[in-house]
PDB file of N, CA, C and O in Angstrom, chain B, residues numbered from 101:
ATOM      1  N   UNK B 101       2.538 -15.877  -4.517  1.00  0.00           N
ATOM      2  CA  UNK B 101       3.066 -16.027  -5.657  1.00  0.00           C
ATOM      3  C   UNK B 101       2.773 -14.741  -6.566  1.00  0.00           C
ATOM      4  O   UNK B 101       1.886 -13.949  -6.250  1.00  0.00           O
ATOM      5  N   UNK B 102       3.621 -14.560  -7.793  1.00  0.00           N
ATOM      6  CA  UNK B 102       3.832 -13.183  -8.231  1.00  0.00           C
ATOM      7  C   UNK B 102       3.678 -13.621  -9.717  1.00  0.00           C
ATOM      8  O   UNK B 102       4.736 -13.879 -10.289  1.00  0.00           O
ATOM      9  N   UNK B 103       2.696 -13.726 -10.326  1.00  0.00           N
ATOM     10  CA  UNK B 103       2.401 -14.341 -11.633  1.00  0.00           C
ATOM     11  C   UNK B 103       2.895 -15.641 -11.699  1.00  0.00           C
ATOM     12  O   UNK B 103       3.440 -16.027 -12.733  1.00  0.00           O
ATOM     13  N   UNK B 104       2.768 -16.407 -10.673  1.00  0.00           N
ATOM     14  CA  UNK B 104       3.288 -17.791 -10.820  1.00  0.00           C
ATOM     15  C   UNK B 104       4.680 -18.041 -10.135  1.00  0.00           C
ATOM     16  O   UNK B 104       4.938 -19.106  -9.574  1.00  0.00           O
ATOM     17  N   UNK B 105       5.398 -17.183 -10.203  1.00  0.00           N
ATOM     18  CA  UNK B 105       6.807 -17.202  -9.694  1.00  0.00           C
ATOM     19  C   UNK B 105       6.893 -16.805  -8.237  1.00  0.00           C
ATOM     20  O   UNK B 105       6.053 -16.097  -7.682  1.00  0.00           O
ATOM     21  N   UNK B 106       8.091 -17.368  -7.589  1.00  0.00           N
ATOM     22  CA  UNK B 106       8.354 -16.832  -6.051  1.00  0.00           C
ATOM     23  C   UNK B 106       8.653 -15.543  -6.142  1.00  0.00           C
ATOM     24  O   UNK B 106       8.807 -15.013  -7.242  1.00  0.00           O
ATOM     25  N   UNK B 107       8.781 -14.827  -4.908  1.00  0.00           N
ATOM     26  CA  UNK B 107       9.112 -13.351  -4.753  1.00  0.00           C
ATOM     27  C   UNK B 107      10.305 -13.483  -3.962  1.00  0.00           C
ATOM     28  O   UNK B 107      10.206 -14.087  -2.894  1.00  0.00           O
ATOM     29  N   UNK B 108      11.474 -12.991  -4.330  1.00  0.00           N
ATOM     30  CA  UNK B 108      12.663 -13.027  -3.488  1.00  0.00           C
ATOM     31  C   UNK B 108      12.561 -11.966  -2.507  1.00  0.00           C
ATOM     32  O   UNK B 108      12.130 -10.859  -2.830  1.00  0.00           O
ATOM     33  N   UNK B 109      12.951 -12.253  -1.268  1.00  0.00           N
ATOM     34  CA  UNK B 109      12.833 -11.251  -0.198  1.00  0.00           C
ATOM     35  C   UNK B 109      11.519 -10.886   0.127  1.00  0.00           C
ATOM     36  O   UNK B 109      11.333  -9.728   0.502  1.00  0.00           O
ATOM     37  N   UNK B 110      10.511 -11.714   0.047  1.00  0.00           N
ATOM     38  CA  UNK B 110       9.070 -11.327   0.457  1.00  0.00           C
ATOM     39  C   UNK B 110       8.986 -10.979   1.955  1.00  0.00           C
ATOM     40  O   UNK B 110       8.156 -10.214   2.445  1.00  0.00           O
ATOM     41  N   UNK B 111       9.848 -11.568   2.549  1.00  0.00           N
ATOM     42  CA  UNK B 111       9.843 -11.340   4.260  1.00  0.00           C
ATOM     43  C   UNK B 111      10.203  -9.887   4.369  1.00  0.00           C
ATOM     44  O   UNK B 111       9.330  -9.080   4.689  1.00  0.00           O
ATOM     45  N   UNK B 112      11.556  -9.465   4.099  1.00  0.00           N
ATOM     46  CA  UNK B 112      11.884  -8.132   4.081  1.00  0.00           C
ATOM     47  C   UNK B 112      10.773  -7.129   3.494  1.00  0.00           C
ATOM     48  O   UNK B 112      10.531  -6.142   4.188  1.00  0.00           O
ATOM     49  N   UNK B 113      10.205  -7.255   2.510  1.00  0.00           N
ATOM     50  CA  UNK B 113       9.020  -6.468   1.523  1.00  0.00           C
ATOM     51  C   UNK B 113       7.821  -6.228   2.687  1.00  0.00           C
ATOM     52  O   UNK B 113       7.238  -5.156   2.849  1.00  0.00           O
ATOM     53  N   UNK B 114       7.583  -7.455   3.460  1.00  0.00           N
ATOM     54  CA  UNK B 114       6.428  -7.195   4.558  1.00  0.00           C
ATOM     55  C   UNK B 114       6.865  -6.559   5.654  1.00  0.00           C
ATOM     56  O   UNK B 114       6.029  -5.943   6.316  1.00  0.00           O
ATOM     57  N   UNK B 115       8.157  -6.569   6.048  1.00  0.00           N
ATOM     58  CA  UNK B 115       8.497  -5.667   6.908  1.00  0.00           C
ATOM     59  C   UNK B 115       8.512  -3.974   6.646  1.00  0.00           C
ATOM     60  O   UNK B 115       8.118  -3.066   7.378  1.00  0.00           O
ATOM     61  N   UNK B 116       9.028  -3.946   5.523  1.00  0.00           N
ATOM     62  CA  UNK B 116       9.099  -2.535   5.155  1.00  0.00           C
ATOM     63  C   UNK B 116       7.740  -2.022   5.029  1.00  0.00           C
ATOM     64  O   UNK B 116       7.476  -0.929   5.529  1.00  0.00           O
ATOM     65  N   UNK B 117       6.761  -2.763   4.352  1.00  0.00           N
ATOM     66  CA  UNK B 117       5.283  -2.371   4.321  1.00  0.00           C
ATOM     67  C   UNK B 117       4.685  -1.897   5.566  1.00  0.00           C
ATOM     68  O   UNK B 117       4.043  -0.851   5.657  1.00  0.00           O
ATOM     69  N   UNK B 118       4.958  -2.833   6.667  1.00  0.00           N
ATOM     70  CA  UNK B 118       4.535  -2.491   8.003  1.00  0.00           C
ATOM     71  C   UNK B 118       4.992  -1.633   8.515  1.00  0.00           C
ATOM     72  O   UNK B 118       4.303  -1.236   9.455  1.00  0.00           O
ATOM     73  N   UNK B 119       6.037  -1.011   8.329  1.00  0.00           N
ATOM     74  CA  UNK B 119       6.628   0.532   8.732  1.00  0.00           C
ATOM     75  C   UNK B 119       6.401   1.458   7.683  1.00  0.00           C
ATOM     76  O   UNK B 119       6.946   2.544   7.879  1.00  0.00           O
ATOM     77  N   UNK B 120       5.827   1.365   6.738  1.00  0.00           N
ATOM     78  CA  UNK B 120       5.684   2.292   5.689  1.00  0.00           C
ATOM     79  C   UNK B 120       4.497   3.132   6.210  1.00  0.00           C
ATOM     80  O   UNK B 120       3.486   2.611   6.681  1.00  0.00           O
ATOM     81  N   UNK B 121       4.705   4.631   6.081  1.00  0.00           N
ATOM     82  CA  UNK B 121       3.934   5.700   6.257  1.00  0.00           C
ATOM     83  C   UNK B 121       3.654   6.172   4.963  1.00  0.00           C
ATOM     84  O   UNK B 121       2.944   7.177   4.937  1.00  0.00           O
ATOM     85  N   UNK B 122       4.005   5.737   3.931  1.00  0.00           N
ATOM     86  CA  UNK B 122       3.499   6.420   2.429  1.00  0.00           C
ATOM     87  C   UNK B 122       3.474   5.334   1.614  1.00  0.00           C
ATOM     88  O   UNK B 122       4.433   4.564   1.553  1.00  0.00           O
ATOM     89  N   UNK B 123       2.271   5.158   0.848  1.00  0.00           N
ATOM     90  CA  UNK B 123       2.359   3.931  -0.151  1.00  0.00           C
ATOM     91  C   UNK B 123       2.071   4.746  -1.483  1.00  0.00           C
ATOM     92  O   UNK B 123       1.053   5.435  -1.544  1.00  0.00           O
ATOM     93  N   UNK B 124       2.920   4.679  -2.507  1.00  0.00           N
ATOM     94  CA  UNK B 124       2.573   5.049  -3.936  1.00  0.00           C
ATOM     95  C   UNK B 124       1.998   3.788  -4.702  1.00  0.00           C
ATOM     96  O   UNK B 124       2.729   2.801  -4.791  1.00  0.00           O
ATOM     97  N   UNK B 125       0.937   3.765  -5.169  1.00  0.00           N
ATOM     98  CA  UNK B 125       0.407   2.781  -6.145  1.00  0.00           C
ATOM     99  C   UNK B 125       0.385   3.452  -7.514  1.00  0.00           C
ATOM    100  O   UNK B 125      -0.424   4.331  -7.811  1.00  0.00           O
ATOM    101  N   UNK B 126       1.284   3.000  -8.291  1.00  0.00           N
ATOM    102  CA  UNK B 126       1.583   3.598  -9.531  1.00  0.00           C
ATOM    103  C   UNK B 126       1.292   2.649 -11.064  1.00  0.00           C
ATOM    104  O   UNK B 126       2.054   1.764 -11.452  1.00  0.00           O
ATOM    105  N   UNK B 127       0.322   2.977 -11.614  1.00  0.00           N
ATOM    106  CA  UNK B 127      -0.319   2.419 -12.739  1.00  0.00           C
ATOM    107  C   UNK B 127      -0.472   0.995 -12.659  1.00  0.00           C
ATOM    108  O   UNK B 127       0.163   0.260 -13.415  1.00  0.00           O
ATOM    109  N   UNK B 128      -1.337   0.516 -11.726  1.00  0.00           N
ATOM    110  CA  UNK B 128      -1.663  -0.962 -11.796  1.00  0.00           C
ATOM    111  C   UNK B 128      -3.029  -0.961 -11.220  1.00  0.00           C
ATOM    112  O   UNK B 128      -3.512  -0.121 -10.462  1.00  0.00           O
ATOM    113  N   UNK B 129      -3.686  -2.252 -11.794  1.00  0.00           N
ATOM    114  CA  UNK B 129      -5.012  -2.492 -11.521  1.00  0.00           C
ATOM    115  C   UNK B 129      -5.273  -3.357 -10.284  1.00  0.00           C
ATOM    116  O   UNK B 129      -6.279  -4.015 -10.024  1.00  0.00           O
ATOM    117  N   UNK B 130      -3.983  -3.189  -9.480  1.00  0.00           N
ATOM    118  CA  UNK B 130      -4.017  -3.571  -7.954  1.00  0.00           C
ATOM    119  C   UNK B 130      -4.858  -4.952  -7.775  1.00  0.00           C
ATOM    120  O   UNK B 130      -5.725  -5.024  -6.904  1.00  0.00           O
ATOM    121  N   UNK B 131      -4.589  -5.961  -8.569  1.00  0.00           N
ATOM    122  CA  UNK B 131      -5.447  -7.476  -8.437  1.00  0.00           C
ATOM    123  C   UNK B 131      -4.629  -8.559  -8.223  1.00  0.00           C
ATOM    124  O   UNK B 131      -5.025  -9.646  -7.803  1.00  0.00           O
ATOM    125  N   UNK B 132      -3.213  -8.212  -8.575  1.00  0.00           N
ATOM    126  CA  UNK B 132      -2.178  -9.570  -7.985  1.00  0.00           C
ATOM    127  C   UNK B 132      -1.593  -9.149  -6.650  1.00  0.00           C
ATOM    128  O   UNK B 132      -0.980  -8.118  -6.372  1.00  0.00           O
ATOM    129  N   UNK B 133      -1.966 -10.315  -5.791  1.00  0.00           N
ATOM    130  CA  UNK B 133      -1.563 -10.338  -4.501  1.00  0.00           C
ATOM    131  C   UNK B 133      -0.029 -11.046  -4.180  1.00  0.00           C
ATOM    132  O   UNK B 133       0.211 -12.142  -4.687  1.00  0.00           O
ATOM    133  N   UNK B 134       0.727 -10.548  -3.542  1.00  0.00           N
ATOM    134  CA  UNK B 134       0.394  -9.711  -2.408  1.00  0.00           C
ATOM    135  C   UNK B 134       0.346  -8.261  -2.481  1.00  0.00           C
ATOM    136  O   UNK B 134      -0.203  -7.489  -1.695  1.00  0.00           O
ATOM    137  N   UNK B 135       0.991  -8.006  -3.524  1.00  0.00           N
ATOM    138  CA  UNK B 135       1.275  -6.512  -3.651  1.00  0.00           C
ATOM    139  C   UNK B 135      -0.046  -5.704  -3.674  1.00  0.00           C
ATOM    140  O   UNK B 135      -0.091  -4.581  -3.172  1.00  0.00           O
ATOM    141  N   UNK B 136      -1.140  -6.291  -4.270  1.00  0.00           N
ATOM    142  CA  UNK B 136      -2.276  -5.712  -4.409  1.00  0.00           C
ATOM    143  C   UNK B 136      -2.863  -5.111  -3.025  1.00  0.00           C
ATOM    144  O   UNK B 136      -3.627  -4.148  -2.973  1.00  0.00           O
ATOM    145  N   UNK B 137      -2.315  -5.937  -1.762  1.00  0.00           N
ATOM    146  CA  UNK B 137      -2.907  -5.570  -0.416  1.00  0.00           C
ATOM    147  C   UNK B 137      -1.989  -4.624   0.289  1.00  0.00           C
ATOM    148  O   UNK B 137      -2.347  -3.980   1.275  1.00  0.00           O
ATOM    149  N   UNK B 138      -0.875  -4.559  -0.206  1.00  0.00           N
ATOM    150  CA  UNK B 138      -0.085  -3.321   0.529  1.00  0.00           C
ATOM    151  C   UNK B 138      -0.378  -2.023   0.702  1.00  0.00           C
ATOM    152  O   UNK B 138       0.266  -1.491   1.606  1.00  0.00           O
ATOM    153  N   UNK B 139      -1.281  -1.214   0.022  1.00  0.00           N
ATOM    154  CA  UNK B 139      -1.850  -0.038   0.143  1.00  0.00           C
ATOM    155  C   UNK B 139      -2.799  -0.026   1.454  1.00  0.00           C
ATOM    156  O   UNK B 139      -2.738   0.888   2.277  1.00  0.00           O
ATOM    157  N   UNK B 140      -3.798  -1.271   1.587  1.00  0.00           N
ATOM    158  CA  UNK B 140      -4.524  -1.373   2.579  1.00  0.00           C
ATOM    159  C   UNK B 140      -3.760  -1.482   3.827  1.00  0.00           C
ATOM    160  O   UNK B 140      -4.125  -0.894   4.844  1.00  0.00           O
ATOM    161  N   UNK B 141      -2.486  -2.375   3.770  1.00  0.00           N
ATOM    162  CA  UNK B 141      -1.723  -2.547   4.910  1.00  0.00           C
ATOM    163  C   UNK B 141      -1.284  -1.186   5.366  1.00  0.00           C
ATOM    164  O   UNK B 141      -1.545  -0.868   6.527  1.00  0.00           O
ATOM    165  N   UNK B 142      -0.661  -0.365   4.600  1.00  0.00           N
ATOM    166  CA  UNK B 142      -0.375   1.083   5.066  1.00  0.00           C
ATOM    167  C   UNK B 142      -1.258   1.768   5.556  1.00  0.00           C
ATOM    168  O   UNK B 142      -1.161   2.424   6.593  1.00  0.00           O
ATOM    169  N   UNK B 143      -2.499   1.646   4.627  1.00  0.00           N
ATOM    170  CA  UNK B 143      -3.863   2.569   5.250  1.00  0.00           C
ATOM    171  C   UNK B 143      -4.041   2.209   6.946  1.00  0.00           C
ATOM    172  O   UNK B 143      -4.175   3.003   7.877  1.00  0.00           O
ATOM    173  N   UNK B 144      -3.990   0.769   6.965  1.00  0.00           N
ATOM    174  CA  UNK B 144      -4.643   0.378   8.290  1.00  0.00           C
ATOM    175  C   UNK B 144      -3.803   0.477   9.556  1.00  0.00           C
ATOM    176  O   UNK B 144      -4.178   0.261  10.708  1.00  0.00           O
ATOM    177  N   UNK B 145      -2.308   0.931   9.027  1.00  0.00           N
ATOM    178  CA  UNK B 145      -1.377   1.290  10.204  1.00  0.00           C
ATOM    179  C   UNK B 145      -1.296   2.714  10.499  1.00  0.00           C
ATOM    180  O   UNK B 145      -0.648   3.198  11.427  1.00  0.00           O
ATOM    181  N   UNK B 146      -2.128   3.475   9.489  1.00  0.00           N
ATOM    182  CA  UNK B 146      -2.244   4.823   9.756  1.00  0.00           C
ATOM    183  C   UNK B 146      -1.293   5.650   8.581  1.00  0.00           C
ATOM    184  O   UNK B 146      -1.194   6.875   8.637  1.00  0.00           O
ATOM    185  N   UNK B 147      -0.740   5.001   7.719  1.00  0.00           N
ATOM    186  CA  UNK B 147      -0.132   5.750   6.526  1.00  0.00           C
ATOM    187  C   UNK B 147      -1.008   6.305   5.599  1.00  0.00           C
ATOM    188  O   UNK B 147      -2.225   6.124   5.628  1.00  0.00           O
ATOM    189  N   UNK B 148      -0.365   7.033   4.707  1.00  0.00           N
ATOM    190  CA  UNK B 148      -1.140   7.716   3.545  1.00  0.00           C
ATOM    191  C   UNK B 148      -0.887   6.641   2.241  1.00  0.00           C
ATOM    192  O   UNK B 148       0.072   5.881   2.105  1.00  0.00           O
ATOM    193  N   UNK B 149      -1.905   6.797   1.444  1.00  0.00           N
ATOM    194  CA  UNK B 149      -1.848   6.063   0.256  1.00  0.00           C
ATOM    195  C   UNK B 149      -2.418   7.181  -0.902  1.00  0.00           C
ATOM    196  O   UNK B 149      -3.485   7.794  -0.855  1.00  0.00           O
ATOM    197  N   UNK B 150      -1.246   7.257  -2.075  1.00  0.00           N
ATOM    198  CA  UNK B 150      -1.628   7.884  -3.090  1.00  0.00           C
ATOM    199  C   UNK B 150      -1.603   7.157  -4.342  1.00  0.00           C
ATOM    200  O   UNK B 150      -0.599   6.488  -4.589  1.00  0.00           O
ATOM    201  N   UNK B 151      -2.807   7.199  -5.377  1.00  0.00           N
ATOM    202  CA  UNK B 151      -2.759   6.448  -6.123  1.00  0.00           C
ATOM    203  C   UNK B 151      -2.567   7.039  -7.629  1.00  0.00           C
ATOM    204  O   UNK B 151      -3.192   8.079  -7.836  1.00  0.00           O
ATOM    205  N   UNK B 152      -1.825   6.549  -8.668  1.00  0.00           N
ATOM    206  CA  UNK B 152      -1.531   7.128  -9.974  1.00  0.00           C
ATOM    207  C   UNK B 152      -1.935   6.203 -10.996  1.00  0.00           C
ATOM    208  O   UNK B 152      -1.389   5.109 -11.143  1.00  0.00           O
ATOM    209  N   UNK B 153      -2.827   6.598 -11.661  1.00  0.00           N
ATOM    210  CA  UNK B 153      -3.606   5.499 -12.707  1.00  0.00           C
ATOM    211  C   UNK B 153      -3.985   6.409 -13.669  1.00  0.00           C
ATOM    212  O   UNK B 153      -3.886   7.624 -13.498  1.00  0.00           O
ATOM    213  N   UNK B 154      -4.521   5.768 -14.923  1.00  0.00           N
ATOM    214  CA  UNK B 154      -5.252   6.244 -15.650  1.00  0.00           C
ATOM    215  C   UNK B 154      -6.709   6.129 -15.664  1.00  0.00           C
ATOM    216  O   UNK B 154      -7.450   6.791 -16.391  1.00  0.00           O
ATOM    217  N   UNK B 155      -7.080   5.231 -14.800  1.00  0.00           N
ATOM    218  CA  UNK B 155      -8.553   5.089 -14.338  1.00  0.00           C
ATOM    219  C   UNK B 155      -8.658   4.807 -12.921  1.00  0.00           C
ATOM    220  O   UNK B 155      -7.703   4.516 -12.201  1.00  0.00           O
ATOM    221  N   UNK B 156     -10.014   4.920 -12.512  1.00  0.00           N
ATOM    222  CA  UNK B 156     -10.380   4.618 -11.022  1.00  0.00           C
ATOM    223  C   UNK B 156     -10.013   3.100 -10.563  1.00  0.00           C
ATOM    224  O   UNK B 156     -10.457   2.162 -11.225  1.00  0.00           O
ATOM    225  N   UNK B 157      -9.274   2.893  -9.527  1.00  0.00           N
ATOM    226  CA  UNK B 157      -9.018   1.545  -9.087  1.00  0.00           C
ATOM    227  C   UNK B 157      -9.799   1.390  -7.966  1.00  0.00           C
ATOM    228  O   UNK B 157     -10.511   2.322  -7.590  1.00  0.00           O
ATOM    229  N   UNK B 158      -9.757   0.126  -7.262  1.00  0.00           N
ATOM    230  CA  UNK B 158     -10.228  -0.464  -5.994  1.00  0.00           C
ATOM    231  C   UNK B 158      -9.600   0.227  -4.892  1.00  0.00           C
ATOM    232  O   UNK B 158     -10.183   0.290  -3.809  1.00  0.00           O
ATOM    233  N   UNK B 159      -8.431   0.765  -5.074  1.00  0.00           N
ATOM    234  CA  UNK B 159      -7.795   1.134  -3.962  1.00  0.00           C
ATOM    235  C   UNK B 159      -8.286   2.140  -2.953  1.00  0.00           C
ATOM    236  O   UNK B 159      -8.673   3.182  -3.481  1.00  0.00           O
ATOM    237  N   UNK B 160      -8.359   2.107  -1.824  1.00  0.00           N
ATOM    238  CA  UNK B 160      -8.632   3.009  -0.895  1.00  0.00           C
ATOM    239  C   UNK B 160      -7.565   3.938  -0.771  1.00  0.00           C
ATOM    240  O   UNK B 160      -6.464   3.441  -0.534  1.00  0.00           O
ATOM    241  N   UNK B 161      -7.651   5.461  -0.900  1.00  0.00           N
ATOM    242  CA  UNK B 161      -6.596   6.219  -1.105  1.00  0.00           C
ATOM    243  C   UNK B 161      -7.017   7.380  -0.348  1.00  0.00           C
ATOM    244  O   UNK B 161      -8.217   7.517  -0.108  1.00  0.00           O
ATOM    245  N   UNK B 162      -6.060   8.343   0.109  1.00  0.00           N
ATOM    246  CA  UNK B 162      -6.277   9.849   0.521  1.00  0.00           C
ATOM    247  C   UNK B 162      -6.390  10.657  -0.660  1.00  0.00           C
ATOM    248  O   UNK B 162      -7.152  11.619  -0.747  1.00  0.00           O
ATOM    249  N   UNK B 163      -5.400  10.138  -1.830  1.00  0.00           N
ATOM    250  CA  UNK B 163      -5.206  10.963  -2.900  1.00  0.00           C
ATOM    251  C   UNK B 163      -4.959  10.180  -4.159  1.00  0.00           C
ATOM    252  O   UNK B 163      -4.061   9.366  -4.371  1.00  0.00           O
ATOM    253  N   UNK B 164      -6.069  10.639  -5.074  1.00  0.00           N
ATOM    254  CA  UNK B 164      -5.893   9.803  -6.519  1.00  0.00           C
ATOM    255  C   UNK B 164      -5.502  10.930  -7.655  1.00  0.00           C
ATOM    256  O   UNK B 164      -6.084  12.014  -7.714  1.00  0.00           O
ATOM    257  N   UNK B 165      -4.601  10.597  -8.416  1.00  0.00           N
ATOM    258  CA  UNK B 165      -4.388  11.218  -9.560  1.00  0.00           C
ATOM    259  C   UNK B 165      -4.496  10.504 -10.880  1.00  0.00           C
ATOM    260  O   UNK B 165      -3.745   9.644 -11.340  1.00  0.00           O
ATOM    261  N   UNK B 166      -5.499  10.997 -11.356  1.00  0.00           N
ATOM    262  CA  UNK B 166      -5.867  10.194 -12.733  1.00  0.00           C
ATOM    263  C   UNK B 166      -5.184  10.814 -13.770  1.00  0.00           C
ATOM    264  O   UNK B 166      -4.884  12.000 -13.633  1.00  0.00           O
ATOM    265  N   UNK B 167      -4.824  10.090 -15.002  1.00  0.00           N
ATOM    266  CA  UNK B 167      -4.047  10.691 -15.986  1.00  0.00           C
ATOM    267  C   UNK B 167      -2.609   9.527 -16.119  1.00  0.00           C
ATOM    268  O   UNK B 167      -2.326   8.626 -15.329  1.00  0.00           O
ATOM    269  N   UNK B 168      -1.885   9.921 -17.378  1.00  0.00           N
ATOM    270  CA  UNK B 168      -0.568   9.133 -17.533  1.00  0.00           C
ATOM    271  C   UNK B 168       0.451   9.340 -16.196  1.00  0.00           C
ATOM    272  O   UNK B 168       0.842  10.410 -15.728  1.00  0.00           O
ATOM    273  N   UNK B 169       0.708   8.164 -15.801  1.00  0.00           N
ATOM    274  CA  UNK B 169       1.572   8.379 -14.626  1.00  0.00           C
ATOM    275  C   UNK B 169       2.984   9.205 -14.896  1.00  0.00           C
ATOM    276  O   UNK B 169       3.622   9.711 -13.973  1.00  0.00           O
ATOM    277  N   UNK B 170       3.391   9.275 -16.303  1.00  0.00           N
ATOM    278  CA  UNK B 170       4.549   9.975 -16.696  1.00  0.00           C
ATOM    279  C   UNK B 170       4.292  11.629 -16.468  1.00  0.00           C
ATOM    280  O   UNK B 170       5.246  12.404 -16.392  1.00  0.00           O
ATOM    281  N   UNK B 171       3.027  12.032 -16.376  1.00  0.00           N
ATOM    282  CA  UNK B 171       2.768  13.273 -16.111  1.00  0.00           C
ATOM    283  C   UNK B 171       2.348  13.641 -14.859  1.00  0.00           C
ATOM    284  O   UNK B 171       2.778  14.649 -14.299  1.00  0.00           O
ATOM    285  N   UNK B 172       1.367  12.742 -14.276  1.00  0.00           N
ATOM    286  CA  UNK B 172       0.953  12.849 -12.955  1.00  0.00           C
ATOM    287  C   UNK B 172       1.828  12.672 -11.744  1.00  0.00           C
ATOM    288  O   UNK B 172       1.698  13.369 -10.737  1.00  0.00           O
ATOM    289  N   UNK B 173       2.638  11.808 -11.862  1.00  0.00           N
ATOM    290  CA  UNK B 173       3.647  11.328 -10.653  1.00  0.00           C
ATOM    291  C   UNK B 173       4.540  12.423 -10.738  1.00  0.00           C
ATOM    292  O   UNK B 173       4.695  12.900  -9.614  1.00  0.00           O
ATOM    293  N   UNK B 174       5.338  13.154 -11.799  1.00  0.00           N
ATOM    294  CA  UNK B 174       6.242  14.118 -11.433  1.00  0.00           C
ATOM    295  C   UNK B 174       5.664  15.530 -11.004  1.00  0.00           C
ATOM    296  O   UNK B 174       6.430  16.311 -10.439  1.00  0.00           O
ATOM    297  N   UNK B 175       4.425  15.873 -11.230  1.00  0.00           N
ATOM    298  CA  UNK B 175       3.852  16.905 -10.986  1.00  0.00           C
ATOM    299  C   UNK B 175       3.623  16.891  -9.274  1.00  0.00           C
ATOM    300  O   UNK B 175       3.952  17.796  -8.507  1.00  0.00           O
ATOM    301  N   UNK B 176       3.075  15.818  -8.975  1.00  0.00           N
ATOM    302  CA  UNK B 176       2.770  15.268  -7.601  1.00  0.00           C
ATOM    303  C   UNK B 176       4.021  15.497  -6.717  1.00  0.00           C
ATOM    304  O   UNK B 176       4.033  15.850  -5.538  1.00  0.00           O
ATOM    305  N   UNK B 177       5.014  15.238  -7.482  1.00  0.00           N
ATOM    306  CA  UNK B 177       6.288  15.075  -6.351  1.00  0.00           C
ATOM    307  C   UNK B 177       7.078  16.386  -6.896  1.00  0.00           C
ATOM    308  O   UNK B 177       8.291  16.460  -6.700  1.00  0.00           O
ATOM    309  N   UNK B 178       6.494  17.260  -7.476  1.00  0.00           N
ATOM    310  CA  UNK B 178       7.214  18.498  -7.643  1.00  0.00           C
ATOM    311  C   UNK B 178       8.545  18.367  -8.509  1.00  0.00           C
ATOM    312  O   UNK B 178       9.649  18.780  -8.157  1.00  0.00           O
ATOM    313  N   UNK B 179       8.275  17.781  -9.587  1.00  0.00           N
ATOM    314  CA  UNK B 179       9.680  17.417 -10.104  1.00  0.00           C
ATOM    315  C   UNK B 179       9.129  17.863 -11.890  1.00  0.00           C
ATOM    316  O   UNK B 179       9.890  17.558 -12.808  1.00  0.00           O
ATOM    317  N   UNK B 180       8.188  18.364 -12.108  1.00  0.00           N
ATOM    318  CA  UNK B 180       7.870  18.915 -13.155  1.00  0.00           C
ATOM    319  C   UNK B 180       8.342  20.483 -13.518  1.00  0.00           C
ATOM    320  O   UNK B 180       7.611  21.473 -13.504  1.00  0.00           O
ATOM    321  N   UNK B 181       9.607  20.437 -13.809  1.00  0.00           N
ATOM    322  CA  UNK B 181      10.261  21.571 -14.239  1.00  0.00           C
ATOM    323  C   UNK B 181       9.927  22.299 -15.473  1.00  0.00           C
ATOM    324  O   UNK B 181      10.561  23.306 -15.787  1.00  0.00           O
TER     325      UNK B 181
END
């Protein structure tokens, strides 16, 4: 459940996560499942995880960008012209 409601397309989301080689965790405390587990799923299959947040989180990640997502995400993606 996603804040109590059903998640349309959950099976398709799970299939995409299983094939993902990159997971961007953006602006979340990662406490609501199933989304909170997606970064661990990507890591366990050999993928890369990058966290963008204003504070440290419990997510295991190869890359952590602390600060406002509106600043850190464009910089990391090379979009800060």
